[in-house]
C-alpha positions, 0 to 999 in steps of 0.5 A, a space after each residue: 487494488 492496493 495504495 501503490 496501484 491506485 497511486 500508480 494509475 493516478 500518476 499514469 492517467 495524469 501523464 496520459 499514457 497506458 499500461 501497455 506503454 508504461 510496461 514497454 518503458 519499464 521492460 516489464 510485460 503489460 500483464 505484470 503491470 496490470 496485476 501490480 496496479 490491481 493488487 494481484 501481485 506482491 509489492 514491486 522490488 526497490 529497482 522497479 520502484 526506482 524505475 517508476 519513480 524515474 518514469 514519472 519524474 518523481 523526485 524527493 517527497 513524491 518519490 518517498 511517498 511512492 516507496 512508502 506506498 509500495 511498502 504498504 501495498 502487499 495484498 496479502 499481509 501476515 500478522 505475527 501476533 506471537 509474544 503479544 497479548 491475547 487481545 492483540 491475537 484477537 484483534 488481528 484475527 477479527 480484522 482479517 475475518 471482517 475486513 471485507 465487511 467494512 466500509 471505507 469510512 470505518 477503514 479510514 477511522 481505523 487508519 487514522 487511529 493506528 497512524 495517530 499512535 505511530 505519529 505520537 511515538 508511543 502507545 495510545 488508546 482510549 485510556 491514554 
């Protein structure tokens, strides 16, 4: 399941609707909506995201959060390390080969570290 799929499921449960009801309203197939929710399809396009926001009556920050989750929810990611250091390439390959073995606490720690760099607006790490 992707972060977007998890959020969409939570919103559906809060609204008390089924995937089938939501799919009918959005004019998509139930199979597509299920695959999207479970992370078996790529991220939705901006038009569908807009429809979903309208369906759940999301505005401002909530709508923006859903858009950001969609951007971060492609289930098959390609990391291009061309032009980066050999260590960056090693990191990308290590993560790709071991992500299935990481527990949720470790995954959250990695996310927090990377988001800390992004929030600080610059490079950061153990030596900075």
